[in-house]
PDB file of N, CA, C and O in Angstrom:
ATOM      1  N   MET A   1     134.591 103.947 120.733  1.00  0.00           N
ATOM      2  CA  MET A   1     133.726 104.670 121.470  1.00  0.00           C
ATOM      3  C   MET A   1     132.066 103.883 121.019  1.00  0.00           C
ATOM      4  O   MET A   1     131.979 103.144 120.038  1.00  0.00           O
ATOM      5  N   TYR A   2     131.284 104.094 121.604  1.00  0.00           N
ATOM      6  CA  TYR A   2     130.182 103.726 121.025  1.00  0.00           C
ATOM      7  C   TYR A   2     128.427 105.084 121.865  1.00  0.00           C
ATOM      8  O   TYR A   2     128.422 105.956 122.733  1.00  0.00           O
ATOM      9  N   ILE A   3     127.458 104.571 121.068  1.00  0.00           N
ATOM     10  CA  ILE A   3     126.295 105.763 121.664  1.00  0.00           C
ATOM     11  C   ILE A   3     125.744 104.600 121.787  1.00  0.00           C
ATOM     12  O   ILE A   3     126.081 103.447 121.517  1.00  0.00           O
ATOM     13  N   GLY A   4     124.325 105.388 122.500  1.00  0.00           N
ATOM     14  CA  GLY A   4     123.058 105.030 123.405  1.00  0.00           C
ATOM     15  C   GLY A   4     122.534 106.266 123.879  1.00  0.00           C
ATOM     16  O   GLY A   4     122.934 107.430 123.850  1.00  0.00           O
ATOM     17  N   GLU A   5     121.410 105.618 124.376  1.00  0.00           N
ATOM     18  CA  GLU A   5     120.357 106.600 125.465  1.00  0.00           C
ATOM     19  C   GLU A   5     119.826 106.096 126.403  1.00  0.00           C
ATOM     20  O   GLU A   5     119.136 105.079 126.471  1.00  0.00           O
ATOM     21  N   VAL A   6     120.274 107.105 127.476  1.00  0.00           N
ATOM     22  CA  VAL A   6     119.643 106.571 128.857  1.00  0.00           C
ATOM     23  C   VAL A   6     118.498 106.432 129.342  1.00  0.00           C
ATOM     24  O   VAL A   6     117.699 107.362 129.444  1.00  0.00           O
ATOM     25  N   VAL A   7     118.259 105.144 129.736  1.00  0.00           N
ATOM     26  CA  VAL A   7     117.013 104.918 129.960  1.00  0.00           C
ATOM     27  C   VAL A   7     116.788 104.501 131.308  1.00  0.00           C
ATOM     28  O   VAL A   7     115.873 103.706 131.523  1.00  0.00           O
ATOM     29  N   GLY A   8     117.461 104.907 132.202  1.00  0.00           N
ATOM     30  CA  GLY A   8     117.276 104.716 133.660  1.00  0.00           C
ATOM     31  C   GLY A   8     118.483 105.260 134.541  1.00  0.00           C
ATOM     32  O   GLY A   8     119.257 106.112 134.107  1.00  0.00           O
ATOM     33  N   CYS A   9     118.571 104.778 135.639  1.00  0.00           N
ATOM     34  CA  CYS A   9     119.579 105.026 136.470  1.00  0.00           C
ATOM     35  C   CYS A   9     119.289 103.969 137.875  1.00  0.00           C
ATOM     36  O   CYS A   9     118.233 103.420 138.191  1.00  0.00           O
ATOM     37  N   VAL A  10     120.834 103.914 138.665  1.00  0.00           N
ATOM     38  CA  VAL A  10     121.066 102.446 139.157  1.00  0.00           C
ATOM     39  C   VAL A  10     121.071 103.029 140.886  1.00  0.00           C
ATOM     40  O   VAL A  10     121.739 104.009 141.213  1.00  0.00           O
ATOM     41  N   VAL A  11     120.566 102.563 141.471  1.00  0.00           N
ATOM     42  CA  VAL A  11     120.753 103.134 143.045  1.00  0.00           C
ATOM     43  C   VAL A  11     121.164 101.786 143.844  1.00  0.00           C
ATOM     44  O   VAL A  11     120.375 100.887 144.134  1.00  0.00           O
ATOM     45  N   ALA A  12     122.403 101.811 144.114  1.00  0.00           N
ATOM     46  CA  ALA A  12     123.192 101.322 145.424  1.00  0.00           C
ATOM     47  C   ALA A  12     123.097 100.970 146.249  1.00  0.00           C
ATOM     48  O   ALA A  12     122.623 100.291 145.338  1.00  0.00           O
ATOM     49  N   SER A  13     122.977 100.450 147.636  1.00  0.00           N
ATOM     50  CA  SER A  13     122.890 100.743 148.755  1.00  0.00           C
ATOM     51  C   SER A  13     124.099 100.600 149.129  1.00  0.00           C
ATOM     52  O   SER A  13     124.331 101.192 150.183  1.00  0.00           O
ATOM     53  N   VAL A  14     124.999 100.029 148.671  1.00  0.00           N
ATOM     54  CA  VAL A  14     126.568  99.847 148.979  1.00  0.00           C
ATOM     55  C   VAL A  14     127.618  99.713 147.187  1.00  0.00           C
ATOM     56  O   VAL A  14     127.768  98.960 146.225  1.00  0.00           O
ATOM     57  N   LYS A  15     128.072 101.021 147.729  1.00  0.00           N
ATOM     58  CA  LYS A  15     129.054 101.139 146.491  1.00  0.00           C
ATOM     59  C   LYS A  15     130.232 100.785 146.631  1.00  0.00           C
ATOM     60  O   LYS A  15     130.716 100.977 147.747  1.00  0.00           O
ATOM     61  N   GLU A  16     130.929 100.277 145.779  1.00  0.00           N
ATOM     62  CA  GLU A  16     132.625 100.138 145.885  1.00  0.00           C
ATOM     63  C   GLU A  16     132.878 101.723 146.248  1.00  0.00           C
ATOM     64  O   GLU A  16     132.326 102.736 145.820  1.00  0.00           O
ATOM     65  N   GLU A  17     133.980 101.525 147.252  1.00  0.00           N
ATOM     66  CA  GLU A  17     134.496 102.880 147.259  1.00  0.00           C
ATOM     67  C   GLU A  17     134.487 104.188 146.210  1.00  0.00           C
ATOM     68  O   GLU A  17     133.859 105.241 146.322  1.00  0.00           O
ATOM     69  N   ARG A  18     135.424 103.742 145.128  1.00  0.00           N
ATOM     70  CA  ARG A  18     135.983 104.888 143.994  1.00  0.00           C
ATOM     71  C   ARG A  18     134.733 105.008 143.746  1.00  0.00           C
ATOM     72  O   ARG A  18     134.331 106.172 143.716  1.00  0.00           O
ATOM     73  N   LEU A  19     133.780 103.983 143.506  1.00  0.00           N
ATOM     74  CA  LEU A  19     132.597 104.755 142.619  1.00  0.00           C
ATOM     75  C   LEU A  19     131.805 106.019 143.865  1.00  0.00           C
ATOM     76  O   LEU A  19     131.390 106.980 143.217  1.00  0.00           O
ATOM     77  N   GLU A  20     131.608 106.143 145.003  1.00  0.00           N
ATOM     78  CA  GLU A  20     131.016 107.118 145.651  1.00  0.00           C
ATOM     79  C   GLU A  20     130.924 108.404 144.760  1.00  0.00           C
ATOM     80  O   GLU A  20     131.963 108.665 144.153  1.00  0.00           O
ATOM     81  N   ASN A  21     129.676 109.406 144.539  1.00  0.00           N
ATOM     82  CA  ASN A  21     129.639 109.889 143.993  1.00  0.00           C
ATOM     83  C   ASN A  21     129.424 110.040 142.649  1.00  0.00           C
ATOM     84  O   ASN A  21     129.081 111.156 142.257  1.00  0.00           O
ATOM     85  N   ILE A  22     129.538 109.271 141.973  1.00  0.00           N
ATOM     86  CA  ILE A  22     129.693 108.675 141.027  1.00  0.00           C
ATOM     87  C   ILE A  22     128.433 108.446 140.539  1.00  0.00           C
ATOM     88  O   ILE A  22     127.918 107.461 141.069  1.00  0.00           O
ATOM     89  N   PRO A  23     127.636 109.080 139.591  1.00  0.00           N
ATOM     90  CA  PRO A  23     126.394 108.255 139.435  1.00  0.00           C
ATOM     91  C   PRO A  23     126.390 107.299 137.584  1.00  0.00           C
ATOM     92  O   PRO A  23     126.801 107.389 136.427  1.00  0.00           O
ATOM     93  N   LEU A  24     125.600 106.465 138.517  1.00  0.00           N
ATOM     94  CA  LEU A  24     125.718 104.511 137.178  1.00  0.00           C
ATOM     95  C   LEU A  24     124.400 104.658 136.216  1.00  0.00           C
ATOM     96  O   LEU A  24     123.289 104.150 136.361  1.00  0.00           O
ATOM     97  N   LEU A  25     124.807 105.373 135.365  1.00  0.00           N
ATOM     98  CA  LEU A  25     123.372 105.542 134.578  1.00  0.00           C
ATOM     99  C   LEU A  25     123.203 104.088 133.638  1.00  0.00           C
ATOM    100  O   LEU A  25     124.154 103.713 132.952  1.00  0.00           O
ATOM    101  N   VAL A  26     121.775 103.233 133.675  1.00  0.00           N
ATOM    102  CA  VAL A  26     121.669 102.521 132.417  1.00  0.00           C
ATOM    103  C   VAL A  26     121.193 103.075 131.197  1.00  0.00           C
ATOM    104  O   VAL A  26     120.358 103.914 130.859  1.00  0.00           O
ATOM    105  N   VAL A  27     122.014 102.316 130.654  1.00  0.00           N
ATOM    106  CA  VAL A  27     122.139 102.907 128.864  1.00  0.00           C
ATOM    107  C   VAL A  27     121.721 101.944 127.733  1.00  0.00           C
ATOM    108  O   VAL A  27     122.464 101.013 127.423  1.00  0.00           O
ATOM    109  N   GLN A  28     120.746 102.118 127.220  1.00  0.00           N
ATOM    110  CA  GLN A  28     120.521 101.272 125.995  1.00  0.00           C
ATOM    111  C   GLN A  28     121.381 101.714 124.578  1.00  0.00           C
ATOM    112  O   GLN A  28     121.183 102.726 123.906  1.00  0.00           O
ATOM    113  N   LEU A  29     122.521 100.508 124.302  1.00  0.00           N
ATOM    114  CA  LEU A  29     122.964 101.001 123.126  1.00  0.00           C
ATOM    115  C   LEU A  29     122.870 100.679 121.571  1.00  0.00           C
ATOM    116  O   LEU A  29     123.130  99.476 121.553  1.00  0.00           O
ATOM    117  N   ILE A  30     122.763 100.865 120.945  1.00  0.00           N
ATOM    118  CA  ILE A  30     122.689 101.586 119.612  1.00  0.00           C
ATOM    119  C   ILE A  30     123.183 101.544 118.428  1.00  0.00           C
ATOM    120  O   ILE A  30     123.421 102.533 117.736  1.00  0.00           O
ATOM    121  N   GLU A  31     123.419 100.086 118.042  1.00  0.00           N
ATOM    122  CA  GLU A  31     124.309  99.671 116.887  1.00  0.00           C
ATOM    123  C   GLU A  31     123.543 100.095 115.763  1.00  0.00           C
ATOM    124  O   GLU A  31     122.339  99.841 115.797  1.00  0.00           O
ATOM    125  N   LYS A  32     124.112 100.827 114.548  1.00  0.00           N
ATOM    126  CA  LYS A  32     123.963 100.792 113.401  1.00  0.00           C
ATOM    127  C   LYS A  32     122.398 101.428 113.359  1.00  0.00           C
ATOM    128  O   LYS A  32     121.838 101.196 112.288  1.00  0.00           O
ATOM    129  N   GLY A  33     121.715 102.076 114.191  1.00  0.00           N
ATOM    130  CA  GLY A  33     120.230 102.941 114.306  1.00  0.00           C
ATOM    131  C   GLY A  33     119.512 101.369 115.024  1.00  0.00           C
ATOM    132  O   GLY A  33     118.295 101.499 115.157  1.00  0.00           O
ATOM    133  N   VAL A  34     119.884 100.373 115.353  1.00  0.00           N
ATOM    134  CA  VAL A  34     119.076  99.460 116.420  1.00  0.00           C
ATOM    135  C   VAL A  34     119.385  99.353 117.794  1.00  0.00           C
ATOM    136  O   VAL A  34     120.475  99.149 118.328  1.00  0.00           O
ATOM    137  N   LYS A  35     118.187  99.532 118.323  1.00  0.00           N
ATOM    138  CA  LYS A  35     118.767  99.530 120.219  1.00  0.00           C
ATOM    139  C   LYS A  35     118.834  98.001 120.321  1.00  0.00           C
ATOM    140  O   LYS A  35     117.908  97.193 120.255  1.00  0.00           O
ATOM    141  N   THR A  36     119.702  97.864 120.437  1.00  0.00           N
ATOM    142  CA  THR A  36     120.206  96.291 121.680  1.00  0.00           C
ATOM    143  C   THR A  36     120.446  96.619 122.788  1.00  0.00           C
ATOM    144  O   THR A  36     119.676  97.384 123.369  1.00  0.00           O
ATOM    145  N   LYS A  37     121.601  96.127 123.407  1.00  0.00           N
ATOM    146  CA  LYS A  37     121.158  95.518 124.610  1.00  0.00           C
ATOM    147  C   LYS A  37     121.898  96.959 125.874  1.00  0.00           C
ATOM    148  O   LYS A  37     122.751  97.821 125.662  1.00  0.00           O
ATOM    149  N   MET A  38     121.122  96.652 127.064  1.00  0.00           N
ATOM    150  CA  MET A  38     121.718  97.469 127.999  1.00  0.00           C
ATOM    151  C   MET A  38     122.867  97.434 128.609  1.00  0.00           C
ATOM    152  O   MET A  38     123.574  96.433 128.490  1.00  0.00           O
ATOM    153  N   ILE A  39     123.281  98.542 129.395  1.00  0.00           N
ATOM    154  CA  ILE A  39     124.522  98.269 130.058  1.00  0.00           C
ATOM    155  C   ILE A  39     124.605  99.449 131.244  1.00  0.00           C
ATOM    156  O   ILE A  39     123.860 100.425 131.319  1.00  0.00           O
ATOM    157  N   VAL A  40     125.523  99.164 132.002  1.00  0.00           N
ATOM    158  CA  VAL A  40     125.261 100.229 133.082  1.00  0.00           C
ATOM    159  C   VAL A  40     126.766 100.960 132.928  1.00  0.00           C
ATOM    160  O   VAL A  40     127.855 100.407 132.772  1.00  0.00           O
ATOM    161  N   ALA A  41     126.453 102.400 133.026  1.00  0.00           N
ATOM    162  CA  ALA A  41     127.781 103.262 132.476  1.00  0.00           C
ATOM    163  C   ALA A  41     127.973 104.401 133.989  1.00  0.00           C
ATOM    164  O   ALA A  41     127.109 104.953 134.670  1.00  0.00           O
ATOM    165  N   ALA A  42     129.289 104.413 134.076  1.00  0.00           N
ATOM    166  CA  ALA A  42     129.311 105.732 135.147  1.00  0.00           C
ATOM    167  C   ALA A  42     129.423 106.704 134.039  1.00  0.00           C
ATOM    168  O   ALA A  42     129.968 106.528 132.949  1.00  0.00           O
ATOM    169  N   ASP A  43     128.626 108.101 134.635  1.00  0.00           N
ATOM    170  CA  ASP A  43     128.405 109.101 134.230  1.00  0.00           C
ATOM    171  C   ASP A  43     129.173 110.182 134.234  1.00  0.00           C
ATOM    172  O   ASP A  43     128.564 111.207 134.538  1.00  0.00           O
ATOM    173  N   ALA A  44     130.698 110.348 133.921  1.00  0.00           N
ATOM    174  CA  ALA A  44     131.753 110.828 134.435  1.00  0.00           C
ATOM    175  C   ALA A  44     131.376 112.532 133.909  1.00  0.00           C
ATOM    176  O   ALA A  44     132.241 113.385 134.107  1.00  0.00           O
ATOM    177  N   THR A  45     130.232 112.875 133.337  1.00  0.00           N
ATOM    178  CA  THR A  45     129.822 114.336 133.123  1.00  0.00           C
ATOM    179  C   THR A  45     128.846 114.528 133.946  1.00  0.00           C
ATOM    180  O   THR A  45     128.226 115.590 133.985  1.00  0.00           O
ATOM    181  N   ARG A  46     128.583 113.460 134.743  1.00  0.00           N
ATOM    182  CA  ARG A  46     127.470 114.055 135.968  1.00  0.00           C
ATOM    183  C   ARG A  46     126.343 114.571 135.618  1.00  0.00           C
ATOM    184  O   ARG A  46     125.806 115.052 136.616  1.00  0.00           O
ATOM    185  N   GLN A  47     125.604 114.732 134.511  1.00  0.00           N
ATOM    186  CA  GLN A  47     124.743 115.642 133.895  1.00  0.00           C
ATOM    187  C   GLN A  47     123.943 115.188 133.275  1.00  0.00           C
ATOM    188  O   GLN A  47     122.921 115.847 133.087  1.00  0.00           O
ATOM    189  N   ALA A  48     124.112 113.534 132.553  1.00  0.00           N
ATOM    190  CA  ALA A  48     123.315 112.979 131.817  1.00  0.00           C
ATOM    191  C   ALA A  48     122.217 112.515 132.188  1.00  0.00           C
ATOM    192  O   ALA A  48     122.796 111.909 133.090  1.00  0.00           O
ATOM    193  N   GLY A  49     121.163 112.229 132.337  1.00  0.00           N
ATOM    194  CA  GLY A  49     119.937 111.935 132.608  1.00  0.00           C
ATOM    195  C   GLY A  49     118.692 111.064 131.420  1.00  0.00           C
ATOM    196  O   GLY A  49     118.944 110.764 130.253  1.00  0.00           O
ATOM    197  N   ARG A  50     117.700 110.877 131.970  1.00  0.00           N
ATOM    198  CA  ARG A  50     116.874 110.057 131.025  1.00  0.00           C
ATOM    199  C   ARG A  50     116.851 110.850 129.625  1.00  0.00           C
ATOM    200  O   ARG A  50     117.159 112.037 129.519  1.00  0.00           O
ATOM    201  N   GLY A  51     116.336 109.811 128.298  1.00  0.00           N
ATOM    202  CA  GLY A  51     116.557 110.696 127.396  1.00  0.00           C
ATOM    203  C   GLY A  51     117.342 111.324 126.634  1.00  0.00           C
ATOM    204  O   GLY A  51     117.133 111.962 125.601  1.00  0.00           O
ATOM    205  N   ASP A  52     118.193 111.120 127.166  1.00  0.00           N
ATOM    206  CA  ASP A  52     119.556 111.633 126.407  1.00  0.00           C
ATOM    207  C   ASP A  52     120.351 110.845 125.956  1.00  0.00           C
ATOM    208  O   ASP A  52     120.575 109.777 126.527  1.00  0.00           O
ATOM    209  N   PHE A  53     121.054 111.267 124.630  1.00  0.00           N
ATOM    210  CA  PHE A  53     121.559 110.666 123.814  1.00  0.00           C
ATOM    211  C   PHE A  53     123.318 110.782 124.202  1.00  0.00           C
ATOM    212  O   PHE A  53     123.882 111.874 124.131  1.00  0.00           O
ATOM    213  N   VAL A  54     123.848 109.883 124.491  1.00  0.00           N
ATOM    214  CA  VAL A  54     125.120 109.657 125.110  1.00  0.00           C
ATOM    215  C   VAL A  54     126.226 109.207 123.989  1.00  0.00           C
ATOM    216  O   VAL A  54     125.801 108.640 122.982  1.00  0.00           O
ATOM    217  N   PHE A  55     127.706 109.453 124.138  1.00  0.00           N
ATOM    218  CA  PHE A  55     128.699 108.631 123.710  1.00  0.00           C
ATOM    219  C   PHE A  55     129.664 108.278 124.816  1.00  0.00           C
ATOM    220  O   PHE A  55     130.023 109.020 125.730  1.00  0.00           O
ATOM    221  N   MET A  56     130.020 107.053 124.594  1.00  0.00           N
ATOM    222  CA  MET A  56     130.602 106.463 125.762  1.00  0.00           C
ATOM    223  C   MET A  56     132.040 105.679 125.477  1.00  0.00           C
ATOM    224  O   MET A  56     131.877 105.085 124.411  1.00  0.00           O
ATOM    225  N   ILE A  57     133.141 105.473 125.890  1.00  0.00           N
ATOM    226  CA  ILE A  57     133.971 104.505 126.029  1.00  0.00           C
ATOM    227  C   ILE A  57     134.229 103.686 127.040  1.00  0.00           C
ATOM    228  O   ILE A  57     133.930 103.767 128.231  1.00  0.00           O
ATOM    229  N   GLY A  58     134.850 102.842 126.401  1.00  0.00           N
ATOM    230  CA  GLY A  58     134.679 101.746 127.583  1.00  0.00           C
ATOM    231  C   GLY A  58     136.207 101.359 127.849  1.00  0.00           C
ATOM    232  O   GLY A  58     137.112 102.119 127.504  1.00  0.00           O
ATOM    233  N   SER A  59     136.465 100.025 128.538  1.00  0.00           N
ATOM    234  CA  SER A  59     137.993  99.140 128.632  1.00  0.00           C
ATOM    235  C   SER A  59     138.316 100.226 129.664  1.00  0.00           C
ATOM    236  O   SER A  59     137.628 101.006 130.322  1.00  0.00           O
ATOM    237  N   LYS A  60     139.640  99.976 129.552  1.00  0.00           N
ATOM    238  CA  LYS A  60     140.336 100.261 131.127  1.00  0.00           C
ATOM    239  C   LYS A  60     140.249 102.123 130.680  1.00  0.00           C
ATOM    240  O   LYS A  60     140.428 102.976 131.549  1.00  0.00           O
ATOM    241  N   GLU A  61     139.928 102.519 129.089  1.00  0.00           N
ATOM    242  CA  GLU A  61     139.988 104.006 129.242  1.00  0.00           C
ATOM    243  C   GLU A  61     138.838 104.806 129.756  1.00  0.00           C
ATOM    244  O   GLU A  61     138.863 106.033 129.853  1.00  0.00           O
ATOM    245  N   ALA A  62     137.530 103.821 130.175  1.00  0.00           N
ATOM    246  CA  ALA A  62     136.707 104.303 130.803  1.00  0.00           C
ATOM    247  C   ALA A  62     136.745 104.577 132.276  1.00  0.00           C
ATOM    248  O   ALA A  62     135.812 105.246 132.719  1.00  0.00           O
ATOM    249  N   ALA A  63     137.587 104.207 133.030  1.00  0.00           N
ATOM    250  CA  ALA A  63     137.863 104.194 134.364  1.00  0.00           C
ATOM    251  C   ALA A  63     139.157 105.978 134.578  1.00  0.00           C
ATOM    252  O   ALA A  63     139.333 106.817 135.461  1.00  0.00           O
ATOM    253  N   ARG A  64     139.792 105.682 133.009  1.00  0.00           N
ATOM    254  CA  ARG A  64     140.754 107.127 133.597  1.00  0.00           C
ATOM    255  C   ARG A  64     140.144 108.099 133.224  1.00  0.00           C
ATOM    256  O   ARG A  64     140.811 109.117 133.041  1.00  0.00           O
ATOM    257  N   MET A  65     138.915 108.139 133.017  1.00  0.00           N
ATOM    258  CA  MET A  65     138.031 109.801 133.412  1.00  0.00           C
ATOM    259  C   MET A  65     138.080 110.208 134.162  1.00  0.00           C
ATOM    260  O   MET A  65     138.368 111.393 134.324  1.00  0.00           O
ATOM    261  N   PHE A  66     137.736 109.150 135.246  1.00  0.00           N
ATOM    262  CA  PHE A  66     137.873 109.865 136.369  1.00  0.00           C
ATOM    263  C   PHE A  66     139.115 110.202 137.328  1.00  0.00           C
ATOM    264  O   PHE A  66     139.425 109.298 138.104  1.00  0.00           O
ATOM    265  N   ARG A  67     139.892 111.429 137.377  1.00  0.00           N
ATOM    266  CA  ARG A  67     140.947 111.470 137.388  1.00  0.00           C
ATOM    267  C   ARG A  67     141.525 111.388 138.848  1.00  0.00           C
ATOM    268  O   ARG A  67     142.667 111.018 139.116  1.00  0.00           O
ATOM    269  N   LYS A  68     140.585 111.781 139.737  1.00  0.00           N
ATOM    270  CA  LYS A  68     141.189 111.553 141.060  1.00  0.00           C
ATOM    271  C   LYS A  68     141.203 110.042 141.437  1.00  0.00           C
ATOM    272  O   LYS A  68     142.001 109.705 142.311  1.00  0.00           O
ATOM    273  N   THR A  69     140.514 109.228 140.949  1.00  0.00           N
ATOM    274  CA  THR A  69     140.050 108.022 141.378  1.00  0.00           C
ATOM    275  C   THR A  69     140.185 107.211 140.497  1.00  0.00           C
ATOM    276  O   THR A  69     140.010 107.504 139.315  1.00  0.00           O
ATOM    277  N   VAL A  70     140.554 105.929 140.943  1.00  0.00           N
ATOM    278  CA  VAL A  70     140.304 105.352 139.197  1.00  0.00           C
ATOM    279  C   VAL A  70     139.219 103.996 139.907  1.00  0.00           C
ATOM    280  O   VAL A  70     139.474 103.197 140.808  1.00  0.00           O
ATOM    281  N   PRO A  71     137.937 104.175 139.045  1.00  0.00           N
ATOM    282  CA  PRO A  71     137.100 102.999 139.600  1.00  0.00           C
ATOM    283  C   PRO A  71     137.122 101.795 138.754  1.00  0.00           C
ATOM    284  O   PRO A  71     137.610 101.852 137.625  1.00  0.00           O
ATOM    285  N   ALA A  72     136.624 100.704 139.232  1.00  0.00           N
ATOM    286  CA  ALA A  72     136.168  99.806 138.526  1.00  0.00           C
ATOM    287  C   ALA A  72     135.082  99.900 137.491  1.00  0.00           C
ATOM    288  O   ALA A  72     133.990  99.386 137.734  1.00  0.00           O
ATOM    289  N   ALA A  73     135.293 100.496 136.399  1.00  0.00           N
ATOM    290  CA  ALA A  73     134.335 101.085 135.418  1.00  0.00           C
ATOM    291  C   ALA A  73     134.811 100.315 134.025  1.00  0.00           C
ATOM    292  O   ALA A  73     135.999 100.293 133.704  1.00  0.00           O
ATOM    293  N   ASP A  74     133.904  99.767 133.330  1.00  0.00           N
ATOM    294  CA  ASP A  74     133.628  99.290 131.886  1.00  0.00           C
ATOM    295  C   ASP A  74     133.349  99.939 131.307  1.00  0.00           C
ATOM    296  O   ASP A  74     133.722  99.658 130.169  1.00  0.00           O
ATOM    297  N   SER A  75     132.618 101.157 131.370  1.00  0.00           N
ATOM    298  CA  SER A  75     132.255 102.226 130.563  1.00  0.00           C
ATOM    299  C   SER A  75     131.883 103.440 130.964  1.00  0.00           C
ATOM    300  O   SER A  75     131.116 103.755 131.873  1.00  0.00           O
ATOM    301  N   ALA A  76     132.389 103.993 130.335  1.00  0.00           N
ATOM    302  CA  ALA A  76     131.951 105.668 130.987  1.00  0.00           C
ATOM    303  C   ALA A  76     131.328 106.463 129.517  1.00  0.00           C
ATOM    304  O   ALA A  76     131.722 106.549 128.354  1.00  0.00           O
ATOM    305  N   ILE A  77     129.844 107.098 130.490  1.00  0.00           N
ATOM    306  CA  ILE A  77     129.199 108.457 129.819  1.00  0.00           C
ATOM    307  C   ILE A  77     130.614 109.378 129.727  1.00  0.00           C
ATOM    308  O   ILE A  77     131.364 109.595 130.679  1.00  0.00           O
ATOM    309  N   VAL A  78     130.787 109.850 128.384  1.00  0.00           N
ATOM    310  CA  VAL A  78     131.603 110.814 128.161  1.00  0.00           C
ATOM    311  C   VAL A  78     131.062 112.290 127.630  1.00  0.00           C
ATOM    312  O   VAL A  78     131.659 113.351 127.812  1.00  0.00           O
ATOM    313  N   GLY A  79     129.861 112.132 126.965  1.00  0.00           N
ATOM    314  CA  GLY A  79     129.679 113.289 126.073  1.00  0.00           C
ATOM    315  C   GLY A  79     128.327 113.129 125.963  1.00  0.00           C
ATOM    316  O   GLY A  79     127.728 112.289 126.635  1.00  0.00           O
ATOM    317  N   PHE A  80     127.523 114.208 124.799  1.00  0.00           N
ATOM    318  CA  PHE A  80     126.453 114.057 125.058  1.00  0.00           C
ATOM    319  C   PHE A  80     126.335 114.594 123.084  1.00  0.00           C
ATOM    320  O   PHE A  80     127.060 115.370 122.462  1.00  0.00           O
ATOM    321  N   ILE A  81     125.124 113.782 122.609  1.00  0.00           N
ATOM    322  CA  ILE A  81     124.851 113.924 121.352  1.00  0.00           C
ATOM    323  C   ILE A  81     123.594 114.812 120.784  1.00  0.00           C
ATOM    324  O   ILE A  81     122.462 114.349 120.642  1.00  0.00           O
ATOM    325  N   ASP A  82     124.003 116.280 120.456  1.00  0.00           N
ATOM    326  CA  ASP A  82     122.872 117.182 120.655  1.00  0.00           C
ATOM    327  C   ASP A  82     121.623 116.525 119.218  1.00  0.00           C
ATOM    328  O   ASP A  82     120.444 116.507 119.572  1.00  0.00           O
ATOM    329  N   SER A  83     121.868 116.128 118.005  1.00  0.00           N
ATOM    330  CA  SER A  83     121.201 116.049 117.182  1.00  0.00           C
ATOM    331  C   SER A  83     121.479 114.309 116.974  1.00  0.00           C
ATOM    332  O   SER A  83     122.541 113.889 117.433  1.00  0.00           O
ATOM    333  N   TYR A  84     120.696 113.475 116.406  1.00  0.00           N
ATOM    334  CA  TYR A  84     120.895 111.758 116.019  1.00  0.00           C
ATOM    335  C   TYR A  84     119.912 111.975 114.808  1.00  0.00           C
ATOM    336  O   TYR A  84     118.716 112.177 115.019  1.00  0.00           O
ATOM    337  N   ASN A  85     120.544 111.921 113.275  1.00  0.00           N
ATOM    338  CA  ASN A  85     119.960 111.753 112.648  1.00  0.00           C
ATOM    339  C   ASN A  85     119.593 110.832 111.690  1.00  0.00           C
ATOM    340  O   ASN A  85     119.197 111.059 110.547  1.00  0.00           O
ATOM    341  N   VAL A  86     119.819 109.358 112.462  1.00  0.00           N
ATOM    342  CA  VAL A  86     119.327 108.119 111.695  1.00  0.00           C
ATOM    343  C   VAL A  86     118.354 107.800 112.500  1.00  0.00           C
ATOM    344  O   VAL A  86     118.529 107.923 113.712  1.00  0.00           O
ATOM    345  N   ARG A  87     116.562 107.107 111.749  1.00  0.00           N
ATOM    346  CA  ARG A  87     115.972 106.879 112.237  1.00  0.00           C
ATOM    347  C   ARG A  87     116.442 105.581 112.998  1.00  0.00           C
ATOM    348  O   ARG A  87     117.225 104.770 112.505  1.00  0.00           O
ATOM    349  N   ILE A  88     115.655 105.426 114.753  1.00  0.00           N
ATOM    350  CA  ILE A  88     116.251 104.249 115.556  1.00  0.00           C
ATOM    351  C   ILE A  88     114.922 103.219 115.349  1.00  0.00           C
ATOM    352  O   ILE A  88     113.754 103.571 115.181  1.00  0.00           O
ATOM    353  N   LYS A  89     115.389 102.012 115.404  1.00  0.00           N
ATOM    354  CA  LYS A  89     114.595 100.719 115.373  1.00  0.00           C
ATOM    355  C   LYS A  89     114.347 100.186 116.491  1.00  0.00           C
ATOM    356  O   LYS A  89     115.282  99.863 117.224  1.00  0.00           O
ATOM    357  N   GLU A  90     113.269 100.016 116.793  1.00  0.00           N
ATOM    358  CA  GLU A  90     113.012  99.670 118.336  1.00  0.00           C
ATOM    359  C   GLU A  90     113.410  97.884 118.162  1.00  0.00           C
ATOM    360  O   GLU A  90     113.353  97.140 119.141  1.00  0.00           O
TER     361      GLU A  90
END
């Protein structure tokens, strides 16, 4: 599991068929209170938006979050963080 902040969304004119109707969001990872790289994550909650702190899972477990279809996803947003008590360094 890892955490990050949603900073945007991905608009794709063509998607892999199993990713249809699954939002793809740009998430900036937070490691030890420091913002690091940005990744694209499939939103299993379908409710995350810009500015939300979220936690994610990776690897094959990410694809298993979508029960009806198993999309080609390496990371998936699975929950929200209500409060974050560490000072984030830019």
